[in-house]
C-alpha positions in Angstrom: 8.1 -28.2 -14.1 5.4 -25.9 -14.8 5.5 -25.0 -11.0 8.9 -24.8 -10.8 9.2 -22.4 -13.5 5.9 -20.4 -12.8 7.1 -19.1 -9.4 4.5 -16.8 -7.5 5.9 -14.2 -5.6 3.5 -13.8 -2.7 4.5 -11.4 0.2 1.5 -11.5 3.0 0.8 -9.4 5.6 -2.0 -9.9 8.6 -3.4 -6.6 10.0 -5.9 -7.7 12.8 -9.0 -6.0 12.1 -12.4 -6.3 13.3 -15.9 -6.5 10.4 -17.9 -9.0 9.1 -16.7 -12.7 8.4 -15.9 -13.6 4.8 -18.9 -16.2 3.9 -18.6 -19.6 4.2 -20.3 -21.4 1.0 -21.0 -25.3 0.8 -19.8 -25.6 -2.6 -16.6 -23.6 -2.6 -13.8 -25.3 -1.4 -11.1 -23.8 0.6 -8.9 -25.4 -2.5 -11.0 -23.6 -5.1 -7.9 -21.5 -6.9 -10.8 -18.6 -7.0 -11.6 -18.4 -3.3 -9.6 -15.6 -2.8 -11.7 -13.2 -5.4 -14.7 -14.8 -4.7 -14.4 -14.4 -0.5 -13.1 -10.2 -1.6 -16.5 -9.8 -3.2 -18.2 -11.0 -0.3 -16.5 -9.3 2.4 -17.4 -5.9 -0.1 -21.3 -7.1 -0.2 -20.7 -7.2 -3.6 -21.8 -10.4 -4.4 -24.1 -13.2 -2.4 -25.1 -17.0 -2.7 -27.8 -18.9 -2.9 -29.9 -20.3 -0.1 -28.3 -23.6 1.7 -25.1 -21.4 1.6 -24.5 -22.3 -1.6 -22.7 -20.0 -4.6 -23.0 -21.9 -7.6 -19.7 -21.0 -8.6 -19.9 -23.3 -12.2 -23.3 -21.9 -13.1 -23.2 -19.1 -15.6 -23.3 -15.7 -14.2 -26.5 -13.5 -16.1 -26.5 -10.3 -17.3 -28.8 -8.9 -14.7 -26.6 -10.2 -12.2 -23.2 -8.6 -13.9 -25.6 -5.5 -13.4 -26.0 -5.7 -9.8 -22.7 -6.7 -8.8 -21.3 -3.5 -10.5 -23.6 -1.2 -9.7 -22.7 -2.5 -6.1 -18.8 -2.5 -7.1 -19.1 1.4 -8.4 -21.3 2.9 -6.0 -23.8 4.0 -8.8 -26.8 6.0 -8.2 -29.7 3.5 -8.5 -32.5 6.3 -7.0 -34.0 8.6 -9.9 -32.0 6.4 -12.8 -33.2 7.0 -16.5 -35.7 4.4 -18.2 -33.1 2.5 -20.5 -36.3 1.5 -22.0 -35.6 -2.3 -22.2 -38.4 -4.1 -23.7 -37.5 -7.4 -21.7 -36.9 -4.9 -18.1 -40.3 -3.3 -17.0 -40.0 -1.3 -13.9 -41.6 -3.8 -12.0 -38.3 -6.2 -12.6 -36.2 -6.9 -9.6 -33.2 -6.0 -10.7 -34.5 -2.7 -13.0 -32.7 0.1 -10.8 -29.4 -1.5 -11.0 -29.9 -2.3 -15.2 -30.7 1.0 -15.4 -27.7 2.6 -13.2 -25.1 0.5 -15.4 -26.8 1.3 -18.7 -26.8 5.6 -17.5 -23.4 5.0 -16.7 -22.6 3.9 -20.1 -21.2 0.4 -18.8 -24.4 -1.5 -20.9 -25.1 -0.1 -24.8 -28.3 1.6 -25.2 -30.8 -1.3 -27.3 -34.2 -2.5 -27.9 -33.6 -5.4 -25.0 -30.9 -6.3 -22.5 -31.8 -10.3 -22.0 -31.0 -10.1 -18.1 -31.4 -13.9 -18.0 -28.8 -14.6 -20.9 -25.0 -15.3 -20.2 -22.1 -13.0 -20.5 -19.5 -13.8 -22.6 -15.7 -13.3 -22.1 -15.5 -10.5 -24.6 -18.6 -8.7 -23.3 -17.1 -9.2 -19.5 -13.9 -7.2 -21.4 -16.1 -4.6 -23.1 -18.0 -3.8 -19.5 -14.9 -4.2 -17.3 -12.9 -1.4 -19.4 -15.9 0.7 -19.7 -16.4 0.4 -15.8 -13.0 0.4 -14.4 -12.1 3.0 -18.0 -8.8 0.6 -18.1 -6.2 1.3 -20.9 -4.1 -0.8 -22.4 -1.8 -1.9 -25.1 -2.4 -4.8 -27.7 -3.1 -8.1 -26.9 -1.6 -11.3 -28.0 -4.1 -13.9 -28.1 -4.2 -16.7 -30.6 -7.9 -15.8 -31.4 -8.0 -12.3 -30.9 -7.6 -9.6 -34.3 -7.8 -6.0 -34.3 -10.9 -7.0 -36.3 -11.9 -8.8 -33.6 -15.0 -7.3 -31.7 -13.9 -5.9 -28.3 -10.2 -6.1 -29.6 -9.9 -2.7 -27.6 -11.1 -3.7 -24.6 -9.5 -7.2 -24.3 -6.1 -5.6 -24.6 -7.1 -3.6 -21.4 -7.9 -6.4 -19.6 -5.0 -7.7 -20.6 -3.0 -5.4 -20.0 -3.7 -4.5 -16.5 -3.7 -8.6 -15.4 -7.4 -9.1 -15.2 -7.0 -11.8 -17.6 -4.5 -14.4 -19.2 -6.2 -16.4 -21.0 -5.7 -20.3 -21.9 -2.7 -22.1 -21.9 -2.9 -22.3 -25.5 -2.6 -18.6 -26.3 -6.0 -18.2 -27.0 -8.8 -16.0 -25.0 -11.9 -17.6 -26.3 -14.2 -14.6 -26.6 -17.5 -16.4 -27.3 -17.5 -18.2 -24.1 -19.9 -18.1 -21.5 -18.3 -16.8 -17.9 -19.2 -18.6 -14.5 -20.2 -16.9 -11.7 -16.7 -17.8 -10.5 -15.1 -16.6 -13.2 -16.7 -13.6 -13.5 -16.1 -12.3 -9.8 -12.4 -12.9 -10.3 -12.0 -11.0 -13.3 -14.2 -8.3 -10.8 -12.4 -8.7 -8.0 -8.6 -8.4 -9.7 -10.2 -5.0 -11.4 -11.5 -3.4 -8.0 -8.0 -4.4 -6.7 -5.6 -2.5 -9.2 -3.0 -0.2 -7.5 -2.3 1.5 -10.8 -4.9 1.7 -13.5 -2.2 1.9 -16.1 -0.1 -1.3 -15.1 2.1 -2.4 -18.2 1.7 -5.8 -19.7 3.1 -8.8 -17.2 4.3 -6.3 -14.5 4.2 -7.9 -11.1 1.3 -6.0 -8.8 -0.5 -6.3 -5.6 -3.8 -8.0 -4.7 -5.7 -6.8 -1.6 -8.6 -9.0 0.6 -10.1 -9.3 3.6 -10.0 -12.5 5.4 -11.5 -13.6 8.4 -9.8 -17.1 10.7 -11.9 -19.2 11.5 -9.0 -20.8 13.3 -8.1 -17.7 15.9 -11.4 -16.0 15.0 -9.5 -12.7 14.2 -10.6 -10.7 10.7 -7.3 -9.7 8.6 -6.1 -8.0 5.6 -4.1 -10.1 3.2 -1.9 -8.6 0.9 -0.3 -10.8 -2.0 2.0 -9.9 -4.9 1.6 -12.0 -8.2 4.1 -12.2 -10.4 3.0 -12.5 -14.0 3.6 -16.3 -14.2 1.0 -16.5 -11.6 -0.2 -20.3 -11.8 -4.0 -18.6 -10.6 -4.2 -16.4 -14.1 -3.7 -19.0 -15.9 -6.2 -21.9 -17.3 -8.6 -19.1 -18.8 -8.8 -17.3 -15.7 
């Protein structure tokens, strides 16, 4: 019944293009519900996989990885960055410039430590994406999120913009750590919003690039999602 009620309004437009191929990861099947968003970020050069063609979609995303992805997604300047003076991010750190760039942009707070290898929680994801894309929105209606919850305004903003739908039980689970696949989904949706002031539960378009292994052509696909889209549920 859920599949009958949760109707996805999908319009697909194919436009032949020439360009780079979407990456093919051994651990991301074509049936993965988030392959659209992962492919989009790969096509844009925002995220890379691991050796041996692995993406590790279920591994927790780290704060350093998020800093790198946001720097690439937003085209942040990484030369002449101001030292954020994080004790655990020396200038010799492999991602020092990206971490400094997101801190300089006000996406991550000034603090004593950055903890680059730590996980990113769902509420932290809401905070950094709201700051990165300057999202606005109405109040949220998650069962475990109140006006007293840290990041309440930011959670409301990403919910209003259809970046997240929460879980089937009506919760948001703000303290749950994010996987690489789920952060990729949230970032891709934030990047492809056609209107930064979308009202809650309205339909929106999502566009991404796709390389067809069948006919060896490169296309741009455009999907229109309703707010009942099953991909937007189950904590995504």
